[in-house]
C-alpha positions, 0 to 999 in steps of 0.5 A, a space after each residue: 073308158 072309150 071302147 069304140 074301135 079306132 077306124 084304123 083298127 077296123 080297116 080291112 087292110 089291117 085285119 089280116 096283118 096279125 095272122 100274117 105276122 104270126 105266120 111269118 114269126 112261126 116260119 122264122 122260129 128256129 125251134 121245131 114244134 114240140 120243143 116247148 112241151 118237151 122243154 118243160 119236162 127237161 127243165 124238171 129233169 135237169 133240176 131233179 138231176 141236180 137235186 138227186 146228185 146234190 143229195 147223194 153227194 152230201 149224204 155220201 161225201 166225195 170218196 163214197 160218191 165217186 163210184 155212184 158218179 162213175 155209174 152215172 157216167 157209165 149209164 149215160 154212155 151205155 144207155 143212150 150210146 146203144 139205144 138212142 139209135 133205136 129211138 132215132 130210127 123209130 122216130 124217123 120211121 114212124 114220122 115217115 109212115 104217119 105222114 104217108 098214112 101207113 100203120 106203125 105196128 110192125 115197125 115198133 115190133 121190129 124195133 123191140 126185137 132189135 132192142 132185146 137183142 142189144 140188151 142180151 149182148 150188153 148184159 153178157 158183156 157186163 157179166 164177162 167184164 164184171 171183175 174189171 168193172 168192180 176193181 177199176 171203176 166201181 170201188 168193189 161196190 157190187 150193187 153199183 154193178 147191179 144198178 148198171 145191169 138193171 139200167 140196160 133193159 130199162 133204157 132199152 125200153 125207155 128209148 123205144 117208147 121215146 122214139 114212138 112218142 116223138 115219131 107220132 108227135 106225142 110230146 106230152 108223154 115224152 115230156 112226162 118221161 123226162 120229168 119223171 126219170 130224175 124225180 123218181 130217183 130223187 124221191 127214192 134216194 130221199 127215202 134212203 137218206 132218211 133211213 140212214 143209208 150211207 153207202 153208194 150201192 142202194 142209190 145205184 139200184 135207184 139210178 138204174 131202175 128209175 126209167 122203168 117207172 118213168 116209162 109207165 108214167 109217160 104212157 099213162 093216158 096215151 092211146 093208139 100208139 100202135 096201129 095196124 099196117 103193112 109189114 116193114 122190111 127189116 132194112 126200114 130200121 136196120 139198114 142204117 142202124 149199124 152206122 147210127 150205133 157207131 155214131 151214138 156210142 162214139 157220141 155218148 163216149 165223148 159226152 160222158 167219158 170225162 168222169 170215167 177218164 178222171 177215175 182211170 187216170 187218178 192216182 191213189 190220192 185222187 180217189 174222190 176226184 171223179 165225183 167232184 168232176 161229175 159235179 162240175 160237169 153237171 153244173 156246166 151242162 145246164 144248157 145241154 139239158 135244155 137243148 134236149 128239148 130241141 133234139 127230141 123234136 128236131 129229127 122228126 121235123 127235119 126228116 119231114 122237110 127232107 122227105 118233102 124235098 124242101 131242102 132250102 127250108 131245111 137249110 134255113 131252119 138249121 142255120 137259125 137253129 145253129 145260131 140259137 144253139 151257139 148263143 145259148 152255149 156262149 151264155 152258158 159258158 159265161 155264166 159257168 165262169 161267173 157263178 159256177 163255183 159258188 153254186 157248186 158249193 151251195 148245192 153240193 157242199 164245201 168239199 166239192 170245189 172246182 175253179 172258174 177255169 174248170 167250169 168255163 172249159 166244161 161249159 164250152 165243151 157242152 156248147 160244142 157238143 150241142 152244135 155237133 149234135 144238131 149237125 148230126 141230127 141234120 145228117 140223119 134226116 138227110 140219110 147220111 148216117 155213116 157221115 155222122 159216125 165218122 164225125 163222132 169217131 174223129 171227135 173221140 180220136 181228138 179227145 183221146 189225143 188231148 187226154 194222152 198228151 196232158 199232165 194236169 188231171 182235170 185240164 187234160 180231160 177238159 181240153 179233150 172234151 172241148 177239142 173232141 167236140 169241136 172236131 166232131 162239130 166241124 166235120 159234121 158241119 162240112 158233111 152237112 153242107 156238102 149233102 145239102 148242096 147235092 140235094 139242092 143241085 139235084 132238085 132245083 124245082 123244090 125252091 120257092 120264094 118262101 124257101 129262099 126267104 127262110 
């Protein structure tokens, strides 16, 4: 074999073309750095979520599985709803401080204090509402309620740690957390199943407690997460926290309230329908699991661009990201329609059955939620938290309107998810466009030929 380089390959004009091409491709990549690393953890997380839900659904059956499914939805409303703002603000604040070479310790301690206060309030509210929760949502399963109470401090800690890891670019630890959370749930549930546990309560305890162990695993090997620095004024975190909290609760409600709505609206002959609906929702939201990898690294990335005044590049990268998200959502909707029903029967058993229409609508709702979430992240990076809250609030109003006007149990909820998320995405798209135009008009000197090309 001739190993002598060709003359063309060794010419000076060709040598820099490789790195130049790589640089251009990276510049046009719509996904922020850290996405691939976190994506691996989220793939594991998503797969293990299916396995956990599939195992418990088969062991318990549709009726006994229903309160566990309602707990799953409740945990993902209350946990991310109240503590994701803390993660977002910590990620934004630490990324900003890191870029300026300022220590992070005081900011992290303030975030911990705020998180502890939220946990105390939520635990008190859970205690006050315990009788209603048991009778209307949890089928009088006391351990399911205990699982919800355990999940509150668990998710407060998890979101604080995740915000710190994301803000400092420690995406390996962030990925480990996601990979561990549902893996822990499945492992513990498998033990329960093997010893013959056929009631939902113990599985609910596992569901609520898993984030504690996942945090411990995520922090193994991580060093220098907290560094000394100047005192942080309280408004460095809390000035926008109220708006972020309202936005996050509305977003979490819109994303997860479908299962609760089915449980509340179902009559006595439909007591098992909430569990079946959750199974369909889980399958239809495979793309949403994957999108979380983008979401984790998106806010610090966009915040850095906004902080540097690179608004034209901000606009270009956001546009390419939205196009990629729309394509992923469309692919997920088609896949859910074509292969969703047989996959559900394979993973969860013949008692869990939904139509192609159900799954296509749920997947379309997930696609719209991804678009709304990306636009919400962009508004947070542009310090427009109130507009994020307004966008998600309008989505919740639309969801409740669709649900109130319908008759078919599943269809009214499915249309509520699709309609509500589209309204939220449209509103935040308009808000983002206006906010970017304001910045671009105010700072024309930030535009460069490279930015314009992006």
